[in-house]
C-alpha positions as CSV (number, residue, x, y, z in Angstrom):
1,X,-22.6,-3.6,4.3
2,X,-19.3,-3.8,6.2
3,X,-17.8,-0.5,4.9
4,X,-14.9,-0.7,7.4
5,X,-13.9,-3.9,5.5
6,X,-14.9,-2.8,2.0
7,X,-13.1,0.6,1.9
8,X,-9.6,-0.4,3.1
9,X,-9.5,-3.5,0.9
10,X,-10.7,-1.5,-2.1
11,X,-8.2,1.4,-1.5
12,X,-5.1,-0.8,-1.1
13,X,-5.9,-2.9,-4.2
14,X,-6.9,0.1,-6.4
15,X,-3.7,2.0,-5.7
16,X,-1.6,-1.1,-5.6
17,X,-2.8,-2.3,-8.9
18,X,-2.7,1.2,-10.2
19,X,1.1,1.2,-9.6
20,X,1.5,-1.8,-11.9
21,X,-0.8,-0.3,-14.5
22,X,1.3,2.9,-14.6
23,X,4.5,0.9,-14.6
24,X,3.4,-1.3,-17.5
25,X,2.2,1.7,-19.5
26,X,5.6,3.3,-19.0
27,X,7.3,0.2,-20.4
28,X,5.1,-0.7,-23.4
29,X,2.4,1.9,-23.6
30,X,1.9,4.8,-26.0
31,X,4.5,7.4,-25.6
32,X,2.0,10.3,-25.2
33,X,0.6,8.6,-22.1
34,X,3.9,8.1,-20.3
35,X,4.3,11.7,-19.1
36,X,3.8,12.5,-15.4
37,X,3.6,8.9,-14.1
38,X,2.9,9.9,-10.4
39,X,0.0,12.2,-11.3
40,X,-1.4,9.6,-13.7
41,X,-1.2,6.9,-11.1
42,X,-2.9,9.0,-8.5
43,X,-5.6,10.2,-10.8
44,X,-6.4,7.0,-12.5
45,X,-6.3,4.9,-9.4
46,X,-8.9,7.2,-7.8
47,X,-11.0,7.0,-11.0
48,X,-11.1,3.2,-10.9
49,X,-11.7,2.9,-7.1
50,X,-15.5,2.3,-7.6
51,X,-14.7,-0.7,-9.7
52,X,-12.7,-2.3,-6.9
53,X,-15.4,-1.3,-4.4
54,X,-18.0,-3.3,-6.4
55,X,-15.5,-6.2,-6.7
56,X,-15.0,-6.3,-3.0
57,X,-18.7,-6.0,-2.3
58,X,-19.4,-8.9,-4.6
59,X,-16.8,-11.1,-2.9
60,X,-18.0,-10.3,0.6
61,X,-21.6,-10.9,-0.5
62,X,-20.8,-14.3,-1.8
63,X,-18.8,-15.1,1.4
64,X,-21.8,-14.1,3.5
65,X,-24.1,-16.3,1.5
66,X,-21.7,-19.3,1.4
67,X,-20.0,-19.2,4.8
68,X,-22.4,-17.3,7.0
69,X,-21.9,-14.2,9.1
70,X,-19.1,-15.7,11.3
71,X,-15.8,-16.5,9.5
72,X,-13.6,-19.3,11.0
73,X,-10.0,-19.9,10.1
74,X,-10.7,-21.8,6.8
75,X,-13.6,-19.6,5.7
76,X,-11.6,-16.5,6.5
77,X,-8.8,-17.7,4.2
78,X,-11.3,-18.5,1.5
79,X,-12.9,-15.1,1.8
80,X,-9.6,-13.3,1.6
81,X,-8.7,-15.4,-1.5
82,X,-12.1,-14.5,-3.0
83,X,-11.5,-10.8,-2.3
84,X,-8.0,-10.9,-3.9
85,X,-9.3,-12.8,-7.0
86,X,-12.2,-10.3,-7.4
87,X,-9.8,-7.4,-7.1
88,X,-7.5,-9.1,-9.6
89,X,-10.4,-9.5,-12.1
90,X,-11.2,-5.8,-11.7
91,X,-7.6,-4.8,-12.2
92,X,-7.3,-7.1,-15.2
93,X,-10.3,-5.5,-16.8
94,X,-8.8,-2.1,-16.3
95,X,-5.4,-3.3,-17.6
96,X,-7.0,-4.8,-20.7
97,X,-8.9,-1.6,-21.5
98,X,-5.7,0.4,-20.9
99,X,-3.7,-1.9,-23.2
100,X,-6.4,-1.7,-25.9
101,X,-6.3,2.1,-25.8
102,X,-2.5,2.1,-25.9
103,X,-2.6,-0.1,-29.0
104,X,-5.1,2.2,-30.6
105,X,-2.8,5.1,-30.1
106,X,0.3,3.2,-31.2
107,X,-1.4,1.8,-34.4
108,X,-2.4,5.4,-35.4
109,X,1.1,6.6,-34.8
110,X,2.6,3.7,-36.9
111,X,0.1,4.5,-39.7
112,X,1.1,8.2,-39.7
113,X,4.8,7.2,-39.8
114,X,4.2,4.8,-42.6
115,X,2.5,7.5,-44.7
116,X,5.6,9.6,-44.4
117,X,7.7,7.0,-46.2
118,X,8.5,7.4,-49.8
119,X,6.4,6.0,-52.6
120,X,8.9,3.3,-53.4
121,X,9.6,2.3,-49.8
122,X,8.5,-1.1,-48.5
123,X,5.6,-0.8,-46.1
124,X,6.2,-2.5,-42.7
125,X,2.9,-1.2,-41.2
126,X,1.3,-4.6,-40.8
127,X,4.3,-6.2,-39.2
128,X,4.8,-3.3,-36.9
129,X,1.1,-3.3,-35.8
130,X,1.2,-7.0,-35.2
131,X,4.4,-6.6,-33.0
132,X,2.7,-3.8,-31.1
133,X,-0.4,-5.9,-30.5
134,X,1.7,-8.9,-29.4
135,X,3.5,-6.6,-26.9
136,X,0.3,-5.4,-25.4
137,X,-1.1,-9.0,-25.1
138,X,2.1,-10.1,-23.3
139,X,1.9,-7.1,-21.0
140,X,-1.7,-8.1,-20.0
141,X,-0.7,-11.7,-19.4
142,X,2.3,-10.7,-17.3
143,X,0.3,-8.0,-15.5
144,X,-2.3,-10.5,-14.5
145,X,0.2,-12.5,-12.5
146,X,1.6,-9.4,-10.9
147,X,-1.8,-8.1,-10.0
148,X,-2.8,-11.4,-8.4
149,X,0.4,-11.7,-6.3
150,X,0.1,-8.0,-5.2
151,X,-3.6,-8.4,-4.2
152,X,-2.9,-11.5,-2.2
153,X,-0.2,-9.7,-0.3
154,X,-2.3,-6.6,0.2
155,X,-5.4,-8.4,1.3
156,X,-3.4,-10.5,3.7
157,X,-1.8,-7.4,5.1
158,X,-5.1,-5.7,5.7
159,X,-6.5,-8.8,7.4
160,X,-3.4,-9.0,9.6
161,X,-3.7,-5.3,10.6
162,X,-7.3,-6.0,11.6
163,X,-6.2,-8.7,14.0
164,X,-6.9,-11.7,11.7
165,X,-10.5,-10.7,11.3
166,X,-12.6,-9.9,8.2
167,X,-16.1,-8.8,8.7
168,X,-18.8,-9.6,6.2
169,X,-21.7,-8.0,8.1
170,X,-22.5,-4.5,9.2
171,X,-21.3,-3.0,12.5
172,X,-24.8,-3.2,14.1
173,X,-25.1,-6.9,13.3
174,X,-21.6,-7.6,14.7
175,X,-22.3,-5.6,17.9
176,X,-25.5,-7.7,18.4
177,X,-23.5,-10.9,18.0
178,X,-20.7,-9.8,20.4
179,X,-23.2,-8.7,23.0
180,X,-25.0,-12.0,22.7
181,X,-21.8,-14.0,22.9
182,X,-20.5,-11.9,25.8
183,X,-17.5,-10.6,23.9
184,X,-17.9,-7.0,25.0
185,X,-16.2,-7.6,28.3
186,X,-12.7,-8.6,29.2
187,X,-9.8,-7.5,31.2
188,X,-8.3,-4.1,30.2
189,X,-4.8,-5.1,31.4
190,X,-3.7,-6.4,28.1
191,X,-4.9,-3.3,26.3
192,X,-3.1,-1.0,28.7
193,X,0.1,-2.9,28.2
194,X,-0.4,-2.8,24.4
195,X,-0.9,1.0,24.6
196,X,2.2,1.4,26.7
197,X,4.3,-0.8,24.5
198,X,3.2,1.1,21.3
199,X,3.9,4.4,23.0
200,X,7.3,3.3,24.1
201,X,8.2,2.1,20.6
202,X,7.1,5.4,19.1
203,X,9.1,7.4,21.6
204,X,12.2,5.3,21.0
205,X,11.9,5.7,17.3
206,X,11.4,9.4,17.5
207,X,14.4,9.7,19.9
208,X,16.6,7.7,17.5
209,X,15.8,9.9,14.5
210,X,16.4,13.1,16.4
211,X,19.5,11.8,18.1
212,X,20.9,10.7,14.6
213,X,20.6,14.2,13.1
214,X,21.8,16.2,16.2
215,X,25.6,15.8,15.6
216,X,25.4,17.2,12.0
217,X,23.3,20.1,13.1
218,X,25.6,20.8,16.0
219,X,28.5,21.0,13.5
220,X,26.6,23.2,11.0
221,X,24.5,25.5,13.1
222,X,24.0,25.4,16.9
223,X,20.6,27.1,16.6
224,X,19.3,24.3,14.4
225,X,20.5,21.6,16.9
226,X,18.8,23.5,19.7
227,X,15.6,23.6,17.6
228,X,15.7,19.8,17.2
229,X,16.3,19.3,20.9
230,X,13.3,21.5,21.7
231,X,11.2,19.7,19.0
232,X,12.1,16.3,20.4
233,X,11.2,17.5,23.9
234,X,7.9,18.9,22.7
235,X,7.1,15.6,20.9
236,X,7.8,13.6,24.0
237,X,5.7,15.9,26.1
238,X,2.7,15.7,23.7
239,X,3.1,11.9,23.4
240,X,3.1,11.5,27.1
241,X,0.1,13.7,27.5
242,X,-1.8,11.8,24.8
243,X,-1.1,8.5,26.5
244,X,-2.4,10.0,29.7
245,X,-5.6,11.0,28.0
246,X,-6.1,7.4,26.7
247,X,-5.4,5.7,30.0
248,X,-7.4,8.2,32.1
249,X,-10.5,7.4,30.2
250,X,-11.1,4.6,32.6
251,X,-11.5,0.9,32.6
252,X,-15.1,1.1,31.4
253,X,-13.9,2.6,28.1
254,X,-11.2,0.0,27.8
255,X,-13.7,-2.8,28.5
256,X,-15.9,-1.6,25.6
257,X,-13.0,-1.8,23.2
258,X,-12.6,-5.2,21.3
259,X,-9.5,-7.1,22.3
260,X,-6.4,-6.9,20.1
261,X,-4.5,-9.9,19.1
262,X,-0.8,-10.2,20.0
263,X,0.4,-10.0,16.4
264,X,-1.3,-6.6,15.9
265,X,0.9,-5.0,18.5
266,X,4.0,-6.7,16.9
267,X,3.0,-5.3,13.5
268,X,2.7,-1.8,15.0
269,X,6.1,-2.1,16.6
270,X,7.7,-3.4,13.4
271,X,6.1,-0.4,11.5
272,X,7.6,2.0,14.1
273,X,11.0,0.3,13.7
274,X,10.8,0.5,9.9
275,X,9.8,4.2,9.9
276,X,12.7,4.9,12.3
277,X,15.2,3.1,10.1
278,X,13.9,5.0,7.1
279,X,14.3,8.2,9.0
280,X,17.8,7.5,10.1
281,X,18.7,6.3,6.6
282,X,17.4,9.5,5.1
283,X,19.1,11.8,7.6
284,X,22.2,12.0,5.4
285,X,24.7,11.0,8.1
286,X,28.2,10.7,6.8
287,X,28.9,7.5,8.6
288,X,26.1,5.8,6.7
289,X,28.0,6.2,3.5
290,X,30.8,3.9,4.7
291,X,28.4,1.0,5.2
292,X,28.3,0.3,1.5
293,X,32.1,0.1,1.1
294,X,34.3,2.2,-1.1
295,X,32.7,3.8,-4.1
296,X,33.3,2.2,-7.4
297,X,35.0,4.3,-10.1
298,X,33.6,3.9,-13.5
299,X,35.9,4.6,-16.4
300,X,34.1,5.5,-19.7
301,X,35.9,5.1,-23.0
302,X,34.8,6.1,-26.4
303,X,35.4,4.1,-29.5
304,X,36.6,5.7,-32.7
């Protein structure tokens, strides 16, 4: 099976859907299950990962049977849709089980609260349990839409990062097809340019982040600024050496590598720019505070 396709798709959908499961539980779930949301998301997303692996395997198996080993543009889109739908069905099953368990806990809590009422008090247990059940049903219906949209975006993102390709066969079978079709060759010029462009983008992003924090460190502690300068120089030296290692491996190694599409390089550059922007935004620079305008004063009054 194409595990290099199965595992990334399963991972992004398991942890992406797990985010919504944890969020919905925090909104309408049992109160005893809303503690430590990050730990719950990480633990339970890992636990349900095999469910998504089986869902992706099933979708790719059907795609291989229906469309064959080579996916064209239309069959690629259909296969990606099948994977997203299969992941949504897996996530919906987990969401329904999660909602059922939350309702079980909430119904027991409501029953215990009803028992504490006085003997002459009117029991609202049935109405409260019906309201709790209706809330869980609504959360499952809303969650299904959120899971589907999320999985469509995540599957499309993974396919884009893979150069617009989605393999439904094993690596050995793909290698045999590429060798037979003469796809193992090609000019290494484009790959060298792509490596150089990605390296330049990474260096620029690193330089921007370190240059952004240098003024504040100079004002606070000169030794810290010197450390950042040395750190930036070391990063540049290591990055330059690592590019040298890649490029000195020779054209024969580059020829054996599969060609990358143009938009993969653009996605990498966009990712570097995004990380650089996050780094600059999180640097705590004083001049960034003025971009949002003057702070708004909130006056709180109390009523008697």
